C-alpha positions as a Markdown table, in Angstrom:
| # | Residue | x | y | z |
|---|---|---|---|---|
| 1 | Unk | 22.0 | 0.6 | -2.5 |
| 2 | Unk | 23.5 | 3.3 | -0.2 |
| 3 | Unk | 22.1 | 6.0 | -2.1 |
| 4 | Unk | 18.6 | 4.1 | -1.8 |
| 5 | Unk | 18.8 | 3.6 | 1.7 |
| 6 | Unk | 19.3 | 7.1 | 2.8 |
| 7 | Unk | 16.1 | 8.0 | 1.0 |
| 8 | Unk | 13.8 | 5.3 | 2.2 |
| 9 | Unk | 15.5 | 6.1 | 5.7 |
| 10 | Unk | 14.8 | 10.0 | 5.4 |
| 11 | Unk | 11.8 | 9.6 | 3.6 |
| 12 | Unk | 9.9 | 7.2 | 6.5 |
| 13 | Unk | 11.6 | 8.7 | 10.2 |
| 14 | Unk | 12.2 | 12.2 | 8.7 |
| 15 | Unk | 8.1 | 13.7 | 9.4 |
| 16 | Unk | 9.1 | 17.5 | 8.7 |
| 17 | Unk | 10.2 | 16.5 | 4.8 |
| 18 | Unk | 6.6 | 15.0 | 4.3 |
| 19 | Unk | 7.9 | 12.2 | 2.0 |
| 20 | Unk | 9.6 | 15.2 | 0.0 |
| 21 | Unk | 13.5 | 13.6 | -0.2 |
| 22 | Unk | 14.9 | 13.2 | -3.9 |
| 23 | Unk | 18.3 | 12.2 | -5.4 |
| 24 | Unk | 21.3 | 14.3 | -7.4 |
| 25 | Unk | 19.3 | 15.2 | -10.6 |
| 26 | Unk | 16.7 | 16.7 | -8.5 |
| 27 | Unk | 18.9 | 18.7 | -6.9 |
| 28 | Unk | 20.7 | 20.0 | -10.1 |
| 29 | Unk | 17.4 | 21.1 | -11.6 |
| 30 | Unk | 16.6 | 22.9 | -8.4 |
| 31 | Unk | 19.7 | 25.0 | -8.4 |
| 32 | Unk | 19.7 | 25.3 | -11.8 |
| 33 | Unk | 16.1 | 26.5 | -12.6 |
| 34 | Unk | 15.1 | 28.0 | -9.4 |
| 35 | Unk | 12.5 | 26.0 | -9.0 |
| 36 | Unk | 11.7 | 22.7 | -7.7 |
| 37 | Unk | 8.9 | 20.0 | -8.2 |
| 38 | Unk | 9.0 | 19.5 | -4.4 |
| 39 | Unk | 7.4 | 21.9 | -2.2 |
| 40 | Unk | 9.8 | 22.9 | 0.8 |
| 41 | Unk | 11.2 | 22.2 | 3.3 |
| 42 | Unk | 13.2 | 19.4 | 0.6 |
| 43 | Unk | 15.7 | 16.5 | 0.9 |
| 44 | Unk | 18.3 | 15.7 | -1.4 |
| 45 | Unk | 20.8 | 12.8 | -1.3 |
| 46 | Unk | 24.1 | 13.1 | -2.9 |
| 47 | Unk | 26.8 | 11.0 | -3.7 |
| 48 | Unk | 30.2 | 12.3 | -2.2 |
| 49 | Unk | 33.9 | 11.1 | -2.6 |
| 50 | Unk | 35.0 | 8.0 | -1.8 |
| 51 | Unk | 38.3 | 7.7 | 0.0 |
| 52 | Unk | 39.8 | 4.2 | 0.3 |
| 53 | Unk | 42.0 | 2.6 | 3.0 |
| 54 | Unk | 45.5 | 0.5 | 1.9 |
| 55 | Unk | 44.6 | -3.2 | 2.2 |
| 56 | Unk | 45.3 | -5.3 | 5.1 |
| 57 | Unk | 48.0 | -7.7 | 5.0 |
| 58 | Unk | 46.2 | -11.2 | 4.0 |
| 59 | Unk | 48.6 | -13.4 | 2.9 |
| 60 | Unk | 48.3 | -12.0 | -0.7 |
| 61 | Unk | 44.5 | -11.4 | -0.4 |
| 62 | Unk | 42.5 | -8.5 | -1.0 |
| 63 | Unk | 40.5 | -6.8 | 2.0 |
| 64 | Unk | 39.8 | -3.2 | 2.0 |
| 65 | Unk | 37.6 | -0.6 | 3.9 |
| 66 | Unk | 36.2 | 2.1 | 1.6 |
| 67 | Unk | 34.8 | 5.2 | 3.0 |
| 68 | Unk | 31.9 | 6.3 | 1.0 |
| 69 | Unk | 30.4 | 9.8 | 1.4 |
| 70 | Unk | 27.1 | 10.7 | 1.3 |
| 71 | Unk | 25.5 | 14.2 | 1.5 |
| 72 | Unk | 22.1 | 15.6 | 2.4 |
| 73 | Unk | 21.1 | 18.8 | 1.4 |
| 74 | Unk | 18.0 | 20.3 | 2.6 |
| 75 | Unk | 16.5 | 23.0 | 1.1 |
| 76 | Unk | 14.3 | 25.5 | 3.3 |
| 77 | Unk | 12.2 | 28.3 | 2.4 |
| 78 | Unk | 14.0 | 31.7 | 3.1 |
| 79 | Unk | 10.8 | 34.0 | 1.3 |
| 80 | Unk | 9.5 | 34.8 | 4.5 |
| 81 | Unk | 12.3 | 36.3 | 6.1 |
| 82 | Unk | 14.4 | 37.0 | 3.5 |
| 83 | Unk | 17.9 | 37.5 | 5.5 |
| 84 | Unk | 17.5 | 34.2 | 6.2 |
| 85 | Unk | 17.7 | 34.1 | 9.6 |
| 86 | Unk | 14.4 | 31.9 | 10.2 |
| 87 | Unk | 15.7 | 29.1 | 7.5 |
| 88 | Unk | 18.8 | 29.4 | 9.4 |
| 89 | Unk | 17.4 | 28.9 | 12.9 |
| 90 | Unk | 15.6 | 25.5 | 11.6 |
| 91 | Unk | 18.8 | 24.1 | 11.0 |
| 92 | Unk | 19.2 | 22.7 | 14.5 |
| 93 | Unk | 15.5 | 20.9 | 14.1 |
| 94 | Unk | 17.0 | 19.5 | 10.7 |
| 95 | Unk | 19.6 | 18.4 | 12.0 |
| 96 | Unk | 17.8 | 16.3 | 14.7 |
| 97 | Unk | 15.5 | 15.0 | 12.2 |
| 98 | Unk | 18.0 | 13.8 | 9.7 |
| 99 | Unk | 20.6 | 12.0 | 12.9 |
| 100 | Unk | 17.3 | 10.3 | 14.0 |
| 101 | Unk | 17.0 | 8.7 | 10.7 |
| 102 | Unk | 20.3 | 7.7 | 9.3 |
| 103 | Unk | 22.4 | 8.4 | 12.1 |
| 104 | Unk | 23.7 | 4.8 | 13.3 |
| 105 | Unk | 21.6 | 3.2 | 10.9 |
| 106 | Unk | 22.6 | 0.1 | 9.8 |
| 107 | Unk | 22.1 | -1.0 | 6.2 |
| 108 | Unk | 21.5 | -4.7 | 5.5 |
| 109 | Unk | 24.2 | -6.1 | 3.7 |
| 110 | Unk | 27.7 | -7.8 | 4.3 |
| 111 | Unk | 29.8 | -5.7 | 3.1 |
| 112 | Unk | 28.6 | -2.6 | 5.7 |
| 113 | Unk | 31.3 | -3.0 | 8.5 |
| 114 | Unk | 29.7 | -0.5 | 10.6 |
| 115 | Unk | 26.4 | 2.1 | 10.6 |
| 116 | Unk | 26.2 | 5.4 | 9.6 |
| 117 | Unk | 28.5 | 8.5 | 11.2 |
| 118 | Unk | 28.6 | 12.0 | 10.8 |
| 119 | Unk | 31.3 | 13.6 | 9.3 |
| 120 | Unk | 30.3 | 17.8 | 8.9 |
| 121 | Unk | 28.7 | 20.1 | 7.4 |
| 122 | Unk | 28.6 | 23.5 | 5.3 |
| 123 | Unk | 26.7 | 26.3 | 4.0 |
| 124 | Unk | 25.9 | 26.0 | 0.0 |
| 125 | Unk | 23.9 | 28.8 | -1.0 |
| 126 | Unk | 21.0 | 31.5 | 0.6 |
| 127 | Unk | 19.7 | 33.8 | -1.1 |
| 128 | Unk | 16.4 | 35.9 | -0.2 |
| 129 | Unk | 14.0 | 33.1 | -2.0 |
| 130 | Unk | 15.6 | 29.7 | -0.3 |
| 131 | Unk | 18.7 | 28.1 | 2.0 |
| 132 | Unk | 20.5 | 25.7 | 0.9 |
| 133 | Unk | 22.5 | 23.8 | 3.2 |
| 134 | Unk | 24.3 | 19.9 | 3.3 |
| 135 | Unk | 24.7 | 17.9 | 6.2 |
| 136 | Unk | 27.7 | 14.9 | 5.2 |
| 137 | Unk | 27.7 | 11.6 | 6.7 |
| 138 | Unk | 30.1 | 8.1 | 6.3 |
| 139 | Unk | 29.7 | 4.7 | 5.6 |
| 140 | Unk | 32.6 | 2.3 | 5.3 |
| 141 | Unk | 32.3 | -0.4 | 2.7 |
| 142 | Unk | 34.7 | -3.5 | 2.7 |
| 143 | Unk | 35.5 | -5.4 | -0.1 |
| 144 | Unk | 37.4 | -8.5 | -0.2 |
| 145 | Unk | 38.5 | -11.3 | -2.5 |
| 146 | Unk | 35.0 | -12.2 | -3.2 |
| 147 | Unk | 34.1 | -9.2 | -4.9 |
| 148 | Unk | 36.8 | -9.0 | -7.8 |
| 149 | Unk | 37.7 | -11.5 | -10.4 |
| 150 | Unk | 37.6 | -15.3 | -9.8 |
| 151 | Unk | 40.8 | -17.1 | -10.2 |
| 152 | Unk | 39.9 | -20.5 | -11.4 |
| 153 | Unk | 41.2 | -23.4 | -9.3 |
| 154 | Unk | 42.0 | -27.1 | -9.4 |
| 155 | Unk | 38.3 | -28.6 | -7.4 |
| 156 | Unk | 39.4 | -30.8 | -4.6 |
| 157 | Unk | 36.5 | -33.6 | -4.8 |
| 158 | Unk | 37.8 | -34.9 | -1.0 |
| 159 | Unk | 40.4 | -34.8 | 1.7 |
| 160 | Unk | 41.9 | -38.2 | 3.4 |
| 161 | Unk | 42.8 | -38.7 | 6.5 |
| 162 | Unk | 44.5 | -42.0 | 7.3 |
| 163 | Unk | 44.8 | -42.9 | 11.0 |
| 164 | Unk | 47.2 | -45.7 | 12.4 |
| 165 | Unk | 47.6 | -47.3 | 16.1 |
| 166 | Unk | 50.3 | -46.8 | 17.3 |
| 167 | Unk | 54.0 | -48.0 | 17.0 |
| 168 | Unk | 53.3 | -48.0 | 13.1 |
| 169 | Unk | 56.0 | -49.8 | 10.9 |
| 170 | Unk | 56.7 | -49.7 | 6.9 |
| 171 | Unk | 53.8 | -51.4 | 5.4 |
| 172 | Unk | 51.2 | -51.1 | 7.8 |
| 173 | Unk | 47.4 | -50.9 | 6.8 |
| 174 | Unk | 45.9 | -47.7 | 8.3 |
| 175 | Unk | 43.4 | -48.3 | 10.9 |
| 176 | Unk | 40.4 | -46.0 | 9.4 |
| 177 | Unk | 40.5 | -43.9 | 6.1 |
| 178 | Unk | 38.4 | -40.8 | 6.4 |
| 179 | Unk | 36.8 | -39.6 | 3.1 |
| 180 | Unk | 35.5 | -35.9 | 3.7 |
| 181 | Unk | 33.2 | -34.7 | 0.8 |
| 182 | Unk | 34.3 | -30.7 | -0.2 |
| 183 | Unk | 31.9 | -31.0 | -3.5 |
| 184 | Unk | 28.7 | -32.2 | -4.5 |
| 185 | Unk | 28.2 | -35.4 | -2.3 |
| 186 | Unk | 26.9 | -37.1 | -5.1 |
| 187 | Unk | 30.0 | -37.0 | -6.9 |
| 188 | Unk | 31.4 | -40.7 | -6.5 |
| 189 | Unk | 35.1 | -40.5 | -4.4 |
| 190 | Unk | 38.3 | -41.8 | -5.6 |
| 191 | Unk | 39.3 | -44.5 | -3.0 |
| 192 | Unk | 41.9 | -44.0 | -0.6 |
| 193 | Unk | 45.2 | -43.7 | -1.6 |
| 194 | Unk | 46.7 | -47.0 | -0.3 |
| 195 | Unk | 44.2 | -49.4 | -2.4 |
| 196 | Unk | 41.1 | -50.0 | -3.1 |
| 197 | Unk | 38.3 | -50.0 | -0.5 |
| 198 | Unk | 37.8 | -52.8 | 1.5 |
| 199 | Unk | 35.8 | -55.5 | 0.8 |
| 200 | Unk | 33.1 | -55.8 | 3.5 |
| 201 | Unk | 34.5 | -58.9 | 5.2 |
| 202 | Unk | 37.9 | -56.7 | 5.4 |
| 203 | Unk | 35.8 | -54.2 | 6.9 |
| 204 | Unk | 34.5 | -55.4 | 9.5 |
| 205 | Unk | 37.7 | -57.8 | 10.7 |
| 206 | Unk | 39.4 | -54.5 | 10.3 |
| 207 | Unk | 37.3 | -52.7 | 12.3 |
| 208 | Unk | 37.5 | -50.0 | 9.7 |
| 209 | Unk | 34.0 | -47.6 | 9.6 |
| 210 | Unk | 31.7 | -47.8 | 6.9 |
| 211 | Unk | 32.4 | -46.2 | 3.1 |
| 212 | Unk | 28.6 | -43.8 | 3.7 |
| 213 | Unk | 30.8 | -41.9 | 6.0 |
| 214 | Unk | 33.9 | -42.4 | 4.3 |
| 215 | Unk | 35.8 | -43.6 | 7.8 |
| 216 | Unk | 35.9 | -47.1 | 7.7 |
């Protein structure tokens, strides 16, 4: 999802590449065969290392921040200047378009903690035909308990709250009993723990709420 988002952003917002943005497989073929199916200049989005911060204390839960590295390798034509000076001077323009396309871009995903940020750049290869240069970016990816294996728990059907008028003596009936459904509202809820639901006449006499709202 992260790599696909980078590719889409570059194709739509880095016009110097004319949509010529591919992935790691195309990049490997370009290095190996000294040929490319893409006209130059071209860009390749590459997965880099991931660094994980130690888990934050959440009373036994899991909460970690993963720094995901993404590289954008650009391939520039050096045939018109075999010294490599011309394509090297073009790197400033390449950097500006990459920044404008992906820097601070925040993906539409609940795991992403903030926008894309820049982490550096380095040269890859330069010969009389081509210049390869790589710009590196980072994405903070947050993981929690919800992303892992879920331990089965005991389902809670409802919560009960008994309300009393002061002063309270042993054996007093509550002034009201609130029952709150925590699952499917069509599932029948148990009666209050102090006995069965009062009859309608008793409900009116005691001033209890109706059972429809579970607070009578």
